[in-house]
C-alpha positions as CSV (number, residue, x, y, z in Angstrom):
1,Q,-51.5,111.5,87.3
2,V,-54.3,114.1,87.3
3,Q,-57.8,112.7,87.7
4,L,-60.7,114.5,86.2
5,V,-64.4,113.7,86.7
6,E,-67.1,115.5,84.7
7,S,-70.8,115.8,85.5
8,G,-73.8,117.9,84.5
9,G,-74.5,116.7,81.0
10,G,-78.0,115.8,79.8
11,L,-80.8,116.5,77.4
12,V,-82.0,120.1,76.8
13,Q,-84.0,121.9,74.3
14,A,-82.5,124.4,71.9
15,G,-82.1,127.8,73.5
16,G,-81.7,126.2,77.0
17,S,-78.8,126.1,79.4
18,L,-76.6,123.5,81.1
19,R,-73.7,123.7,83.4
20,L,-70.9,121.1,83.2
21,S,-68.6,120.5,86.1
22,C,-65.1,119.0,86.2
23,A,-63.6,118.0,89.5
24,T,-59.8,117.8,89.4
25,S,-57.4,116.0,91.7
26,E,-54.7,118.7,91.2
27,R,-54.7,122.5,90.9
28,G,-52.5,124.7,88.9
29,Y,-53.0,123.4,85.4
30,V,-54.5,125.1,82.4
31,M,-58.0,123.6,82.3
32,G,-60.1,123.1,79.2
33,W,-63.2,121.7,77.7
34,F,-63.3,119.9,74.4
35,R,-66.1,118.1,72.6
36,Q,-66.7,115.4,70.1
37,A,-69.8,115.0,68.0
38,P,-70.7,111.7,66.3
39,G,-68.5,111.2,63.2
40,K,-66.4,114.2,63.9
41,E,-63.0,114.9,65.4
42,R,-62.6,116.2,69.0
43,E,-62.6,120.0,69.0
44,F,-61.6,122.8,71.3
45,V,-64.4,124.6,73.2
46,A,-62.8,126.7,75.9
47,T,-59.8,126.8,78.3
48,L,-58.6,129.0,81.2
49,T,-55.6,129.4,83.3
50,W,-56.0,128.1,86.9
51,S,-55.8,131.7,88.1
52,G,-58.9,132.4,86.0
53,R,-57.3,135.5,84.5
54,T,-57.0,134.2,81.0
55,T,-59.6,132.4,79.0
56,W,-59.9,131.2,75.4
57,Y,-63.0,130.3,73.5
58,A,-63.8,128.7,70.1
59,D,-65.5,131.1,67.8
60,S,-68.6,128.8,67.7
61,V,-69.3,129.3,71.4
62,K,-68.1,132.8,72.1
63,G,-70.8,134.8,73.8
64,R,-72.8,131.7,74.7
65,F,-70.4,129.6,76.9
66,T,-68.4,130.7,79.9
67,I,-65.6,128.8,81.5
68,S,-64.7,129.4,85.2
69,N,-63.2,127.7,88.2
70,D,-63.6,127.5,91.9
71,N,-60.3,127.1,93.7
72,A,-61.8,126.0,97.0
73,K,-63.6,123.1,95.3
74,N,-60.9,122.2,92.7
75,T,-63.6,122.4,90.1
76,V,-63.9,123.9,86.6
77,Y,-67.2,124.8,85.1
78,L,-68.6,125.3,81.7
79,Q,-71.8,127.3,81.7
80,M,-73.6,126.8,78.4
81,S,-76.4,129.1,77.3
82,R,-78.4,129.5,74.2
83,L,-77.6,125.9,73.2
84,R,-78.0,124.8,69.7
85,P,-78.5,121.3,68.2
86,E,-75.0,121.5,66.8
87,D,-73.7,121.7,70.3
88,T,-74.7,118.1,70.8
89,A,-71.5,116.1,71.6
90,V,-69.6,114.3,74.3
91,Y,-67.9,117.0,76.4
92,Y,-64.5,116.2,77.8
93,C,-62.6,118.0,80.6
94,N,-58.8,118.4,80.0
95,A,-55.8,119.5,81.9
96,G,-52.3,120.5,81.1
97,G,-52.8,122.1,77.7
98,G,-52.7,125.7,76.4
99,D,-54.5,128.0,74.1
100,G,-56.8,125.6,72.2
101,V,-54.3,122.8,72.6
102,P,-55.2,119.8,74.8
103,G,-53.0,118.6,77.6
104,P,-52.3,114.9,78.5
105,Y,-55.1,114.5,81.0
106,W,-58.7,113.7,80.1
107,G,-61.9,113.0,81.9
108,Q,-64.3,110.3,80.9
109,G,-66.7,112.6,79.1
110,T,-70.3,113.7,79.6
111,Q,-73.0,113.6,77.0
112,V,-74.8,116.8,76.1
113,T,-77.8,116.5,73.7
114,V,-79.7,119.5,72.4
115,S,-83.0,118.8,70.8
116,P,-84.4,121.2,68.1
């Protein structure tokens, strides 16, 4: 059982930045971030292979968000820049999936709120 613990959410003004972190109990999986806004379905944000060589991004975040990992810390990051109010959602870390497809392991989620 892979355990994922997110941190780094919060309240930020539009145009600002936040960095989310996800500590994982196991390496080697494809790691991803998904988000769910109120009243909407959970959607793909970004994923990367544990080697870091391959990344995928949703069109809505390309050029603004960057996914990365730190092998030594068993941690995956989502650097979010130029945030928009429509980025407001609960962000979930995920492991074991693929290109835009979630795997079976989820974190508890962290709230990101972007004010106008």
